[in-house]
N, C-alpha and C positions, 0 to 999 in steps of 0.2 A: 696764453701759450697755444700755439696751433697743434692740433692733433695729427700725428703721423701714423699711418697704418701700412703694414706690409703683409704679403701673403694672400691666401685665398679666404674670402670673408663671406659669411652668409648675408644674403640680401634682406633677411627678415629678422635679424637679431644683431644688436650691438650692445656694448657694455653700458651705455648710458641707460638702457632699459632696467638695469639693476642698480643704477645710482653710482656707477663707477666711472670716474672721469680721469682716465689714464692719459699720459702724454704721448707715449709711443706704444703701439700694440702690434705684436707679431702674431699673425693668424696662421695656424696650421702649417708651420714651416717643415721642410723636409728634414730627415735625420742628419743629412750631410750639413745642412745650414745650422742646425742646432749645435752640432758637434763643433763646427768652425767658430760659432759665436761663444761657446764655452771656453774654447782655447783662447780667443781674443780677449776675453774678460779675465784670464788667468785663474779660471775655476776648475780646471782639469788638465790632464795630460793624456797622450795616446800611449798605449802599450805597443809592443813590437808587432802585434797583429792588426793594429789600427783601431782597436776598441777604445772608447772614451772612459778614463778612470777618474773618479771623483771621490771626495770624502764628504760624508753627510754630517760631519761635525759631532756635536755633543751626543746626538742620539743616533745609534746604529741599529735600532730596533723599535718596534712599537712600544708605546707607553699606555698600557690598558687602563691604569688608574686615572688617566687624564683624558679619557674618552667619555663623552656625555651624550645623552639623548634628551631633546627638548620634551618635557612632559606637558601635553596639551590634550585637547578633546579627541584627537586622533589616536594618541598613543596611551593615554592614561590607563585604559582598561584592556589593552591588548599587549603591551610590552611587559616582559617578565623583569620587573624592577629589582634591583639588588646591587651586589658588588660588581656584576658584569655589565649590566645596563644601568649606569648611574644617571639619575634624573637631574635636570637642570631647568631653570625656568625660561620662559619665552623672553622675559626682560633681560636676563643675562645674555641670551643669544642676540637680541636686538641691539644691545649696547655694543657688543664686541663686533658685530657685523658692520655697524655704523663706523666704529673706530677704524676698522681694517680698510673700509672703502676710502675713508678720509685719508688714511696713511698713504694710499696709492694714488692720490690726486697728483697728476702731472708726472707720474713715474713711468718707467718702462716695464711692460708685462708681456708675458708669452701666453697665448690662448690656443687651446686645442679643443675642436669639436669631435666628439668620438661616441662610440656606442659600447654598451655592456650587454652582452647576450647575443649569440650567434643566430638564434632563432628570431627572425623578424617579428613574429607574433608577441614576443616577450621582451624585446630589447628595450634598454633605456637609452635615451639621448643624454649625453653628459658633456658639459662644457667645463673644462678645467682652466683656471687662471693661476698662473705661476709667476714669480719674480726671478726665477733662475731658468736659463735655457735648458740645462741638463735635466731639471725636474719635468719640463715639458717633453724632452726626449723620452723620459721614462714612460710618460703617458702615451706617447706615440707607439712605443713598443708594447705596452701592457694592455691597452684598451684596443677595441676594434676600430680600424681606420676606414672611415666612409670613402666612397668613391668621389671623384672630383665634382660630379654633378650633384651628389648628396650634400656636399659641403656648402654649395652655393644656396641651397634651399634648406639648410639645417635649422630646426626649430629648437628653441630653448626648452629644456625640461628640468634636469638636475644641473646644479652648479657646485663645483668644488673650488673654493677660494683658499689657496695655500700660500702663506707668507711666513717663511721660516724666520725672517729677521724681525717679525712683529711678536712681541712678548706681551702677555697679559700681566696685569698687576693683581695677584690673587686677592689682596685686601680690598680692592676697589671693584674688580671684575667678576668676582664670585667663582673663580676657578680654584683648583687645588694648587697649581704651579704656574710657572710662566708659560709653559707649553700646554696646548690643549687641541682636542679634536671634538667638535660639536656637530651632531647630526639633527637636523630639523626636518622631519618627514612631512610636515604640512607645508613649509616654505620650499621644500626640495632643495635644501642647501646644506653643504658640509663645509665648516669653517676649520682650517687647520693653521695653527700659529705656534711659533717657537720651536719647531722641529723641521729639519730638512729631510728626515728619513722618509723616502718615497713610498714605502709599504703602507703608510698611513692612508694614502690615497686609494691604493688597491684594495685594502681591507675595509676601507670606509664604504666603497661601493658594494663590496661583497655583503657587508652587514645590511645595507639597504635592500639588496635583492633578497636576502634571508628574511626580510619583513614582507616586502611587497609580493614576491612570487607565491608563497603559501597563503598569505592573508587574502589576496585578491584574485589569484588565478588557479589555486590548487596545484601549483607546480612545486615539486620538491627540490629546493636548493641543496647542494651537496659539496662538502669539502673533500674532494676526491680527484684522482686522475682518471682518464678514460681513453680506451683505445678500441680499434675495430679490426676484425679479421678480414680475410679476403672474401668471405661469404657474407659480409655485412653483420656479423655477430659482434655486439658491443660488450665490453667488459668495464666494470668500474673497480677502482682500487681505493679504498678508505684506509688511513693509517696515520697515526701521530709520528712525530720526528723520531727517526731511528728504526722504523719498522720495515723499510725497504720499499715504500710507495713509489718513489721515483725510479729506483732500480728495476723493480718488477714490472712496472707499467711500460718501461722503454723496451720495445721489442721490434727488432728490424723486420719481422715478418707480419707486423700489424701496423696500421696507420694511427698515429697519435691524434686524438680529438682534442685533448688538453691535459695539462699537468696538475691542476689545482682546484679549479671552481667550475661546477656544472650545474645544470637544471635538468630535471626529469619531468617532461610534460607528457601529455597522452600521445604516445607514439614516437617520442623523440628524446634524445639526450643531447644537450647543446652546451658548448663551452661558454662561459661568461666573458672570457678574455681574448685578446688577439695576440698574446705573447706569453713568455714564460719568465718567471722570476726565481732563477735557480740558485740554490745554495752552491757556493764554489769553494768551500774550504776543502783542502786536499784534492781538488779537482785534477784529473789526469786524463790523457787520451786513452789509456788503457782501461781505466775503470768506467768512465762515462764519455765515450767518443762523441756522441751526438752534442752534448753540452760543450765539450771542449772545442769542437769544431765551430760552434756558434759564437766563439769569442773572436769577433771580426768587426770591420767597420759598421757603425750603426748600433752596436751593442754598448750598453752602459755597465760598467763594473764599478761596484761600490765597496769602499773601505778596504781595498786590497793593498798589498805592499810589494815593492819591486826587490829583486835581487840587487845587491849593492852595485852602484855605478852602472846601472842598466835600466831599460824600460821592459824587462822581462818579468812577468808576474810570478811572485813566489806564493803559489796557492796554499802552501802548508803554513804560511805565516798568519797567526791569529792574534798578533800584537795589538791591532785595532780592535778586532772583534772576531768571534767565531762565526758571526753572521754575515760573512762576506757573500755578496750577491752578484748575479749577472742578469740583466734585464734585456731581452731580445724578442724580436717578432717571432711568431710561432713558425713562419715559413723558413726560418733559419734551421729548423729541424727537418731533414730530408724527407721523412715519411709522414709529415704532418698533413692532415686531411683538410681540404679546402672545399667549401666552408667547414667550420668546426662543429659539425653536428652529425649524428647518426640516429639510428632507430632506437627502439627501447632496448634496455640491457638484456643480455641473455645470462651473464654471470656477474655476481657481485661479490668482491672479496674484501672482507674485513681483516686487515693485517695487524697483528700484535706481536711484540717482541716480549714473550713471557720469560722473564729471567728466573722464574721458579721451576721451569721445566715440567709444568703440569699439563698445559693445554695440548691437545693433539696437533700435529703439524698440519693437518687439514681435516676439517670436519664440516658436515652439512647441517644447516640450520633450518629449523621450522620457521613459519611466519612469526610466531610468538618469540622464539629465540632471536630471530633477526632483529625485532624491535627492541628487545631487552638488551642485546649486545651493542646495538646501535646507540642507545641511551648511555650505556656504560662507557664505551669508547676507551677500552683498557689497553695499556701497555705498561712496561716497567723499566725504570732506569737501573743501571747496574753500577756496582762499586767502581769508583775511579773516574766516572763521567763528571761528577761534580764534587767539590770539596765537601767533606763530612758524610758522604754516602759510603758506608762500608758493607751494607746488605742491600739486596735488591729492594727497590721501593716502587710501589704501585703508582701509576699515573692514570686517572680517569678523566676524560674530557668528552662531555656529552656530544653525541653525533660527530665525533672526531673533529670537533671545532667549537667547543662551548663558548669561547670568547667572542665569537662572531654571530651569536644567536640572539636576536632581539625577542623572540618568542620563547615560551616555556619549551624545553627539550621534548616533552611528551607530545607537543603539536607536530614536530618533525617525525617523531617515531610513529605516531598514528598515521601520518600521511605516507610514510614508507609502507606501513601495514596495508593501507588502501591500494597502493601501487601493486604490491605483491598479491593481494586478493584479486585484483582485475587481471593480473598477468601470472597465473599459477605456474607457468613454464619457466619463470625466472628462478635461477638457482642462487642461493646465498651461502657463501662459504666463509668459515673462520680459518685463517691461516696463521700459524704460530711460526714466526721467523726467529724466535728466541732460542731457549736452551732445551736440550734433551739429555737423558741419562743422569739427571740431577740438576739442582739449581746452579746458578752462576757461582763459579769457584770450585764446583764438583764435576758438573756435566760439561758438555761442550755445545757450541753454537750449532744450530741446524745447518746442515750442509746446503748452500745455496743451490747447488745442482739438484738436490732432492726437491727443494721448494719450487724451483722452475718446472721440474717434471710433473709435480702435483698440479700446479696451476695450468700447465699445458694440457694435462690429462682431463682436467675439469672443463676446459674450454673446448676440447675436441669431443666431449661426450663420453670419454673412456670410463667415467665413474657412474654413468647412469644406471648400469645394471649389475653392479657389484654388491657384495654382502656388506651391510652396515651393522655396527654394534653400538648402542648407546654408551656414552661415558658414564661411570657410575655415580659421579658427583654432579657434573654439569649437564648431563643428558644429551650432549652433543653427539651426532651420528658420525661415527669413525668408519670410513671405508677400510675393509680388510685386505684389499689389494689395490695396487696402482702401478702402472707400467713404469719401470725405471727406478722404483723405490722398494728397498727391502721391507717385507712385511712386518718385521719387529719395529721398524722405525714408526709405523702408523699407530702403534699402541704405546704411548709414552710410559705406562707403568712397567712394561716389560724391559724398558731400557735402563731402569734404575736397579742398582744392585740390592737394594732393600725395598721390596714392594710395599711393606707396611709404612715405611718412611715416606714413600710416595703418597699413600692414602692420607696421612696426617697433613702433609703439605698441601694436598688438593683441598682438604676441608679448610685449612687456614686461608687459602686463596679465595675459596667460595665465601668465607665469612667477610673478606674484604670487599668482594662484590656486593654482598648483601648490605654491609654498612654503607657503602657509597650510594646504593640505590634508595636508601631511606629518604633522601632528600627529594626524590621524585615520586614516591609510591602514592602519596595522597592524590596526585593528578593522573597517575597511571591507570590504565584499564586493568580489569581482572586478567585479561589475556596476556598482557605484558608481565604482570606480576607472577603469572603461572610459570614463566620460564626461568625463575630464579633458581640458582643451583642449591643442592642440599648442603646442609651444614653439619649433618651427622649421618653415619652409616648404620 
C-alpha cells in the first residue's frame, strides 16, 4: 500500500523512524481543515457560533489510577513512587508500544509537531500522533504552534501516541484496565490508549515538565494562572477547583500570560501552553465574557449538550458531565500576551475556599509559611456539592496539583523557597475566597468585590506599609487596613458572633493541617516544619 502524506512535514523526521508504518498521514493541518474532516467523518457538529462540538465517549475526565510511569535507571531513585506515580515495567511499555504501532499499520493518522514551554531555553519539542482529527485539533489549540519554517526543520524529541480505540487486555498487558496512560522518561514517549479524553495529553506533558524542569534545570513548574500589569509586574494565582483562580486572574486591565501551567526560571515566568482548556459548565457572557467570546470557529467544545432542536449550546446541562470543556488558542483571549512569558513574579496568590470561615480574607506569608501552605494546597468542599457531604470537608492537594507531581512535593516547596530567597521582594499572599462570619451554613461567602479590592491593593503596593497582626493560630500576617474593604472584614474572628467558637474551630482546622502534613514531615526541612499552625492556645 502506497503511503499518502498531506500538510507541512519536517524534512528531518518521519514516522518510520519510530517504527510506525501508517497508510495516510496528515501533517500539521490547519484548524479549519481538521474541523472539516471531523464533520466529514461524522465525529462532530458545529454549534451556532461555528465551534466544533464532540463527545469524548466513555471517559469525560482523566483516569489517574490508570496512569503509569516506567520504572528504570532514570526514574527509580528520583520519582516519588506510590498511588500517584504508579510504577510499571519497561517490558509492559515495550509490549504495548509495539502493539499500538502494529495496530496503526496502513491506517490514517493525524500528526502535530508542537512545543511545550514559551521560553525557548526550556521548551520541549512534542510530536503528537492521533487517530481522530478533532484530537489533533485539541493539540493545535493547547500546545504552542511552531512557525512554518520551524515545522520544516522540526526535530523529534517527545512523542505522544494516542489511540482511543486501542484497548489493552489487563490480564495479558499488565495494565489495570483497558484504558491506560504510560509515561516513559527514558524513551521520551507517552502512550495513551482506550480513552478519547484529550486532557490526558495535556496533563501528560505537564507531568513530564514537572519532572524535567526541576530535576534538570532548577526551574519551578507551577499549576497556576499568570497575568501581567502595564508596568510589567507579574502575578501568579494558585488554587484548586472552586477557589476562583480563573475568575480572579481574568482582568481586563492586565495581560494574560496563561490560565493553567507555568514555569518560573531565573528572571522569567513562562506559559507551558499555547491555549486554554476552560471549564464551561454554566458559562455565560455575563460571568466570563472572555471565555464565552472564545467559543467560535477553531474552538473545540467537549461533551456539551444543545437546547432541543437547535445547535445552541445549553451550558447549564451537565447530563454528560460536569467537566464540559472548551479548548481554544490563547490568542482568542483579547488581552493575551504574545509571546506568553513575562519577568519574575511580583505577587503570588494562594487561593483557598475556606468553608470553615477561619482563614483571613488576605494575609501575607513568610518564606517558611509560603512553603508550608504550598505543600498543603488547602481548600474545602461545601455541603451540597457532592452526594453525602453534609459538613465542610477539607481538601489538600500538594503544590495545588498533587496528581501531576512525579517528584516528592517537598522538592517543589524547597525550590519555591530558593526562588523566594533569591527574590526577597516577591510577596506571597493567602487569599480566602470562602466563608466569613461563621462556617458554611452559618456565615456567608466572602464578597467578591472585597476579594478583588484586596488583590488589587496587593498588586498596587497599597499593603506594603500598613500595620500587620499575626493570626493567633496560623501565624499569618493580617493587614489591618485595605482600601475598599471594611476593617472588621480583615479580622475573621470579629465577624463571628461567638469569638470562642471561632477559636475552637480555628484549632480544629489547624489540626487538620497538621494531620495532612504528617505524610511530608520526614522529607521536609526544619524551616518548613516551623510554619505549622498551633493546635492549642
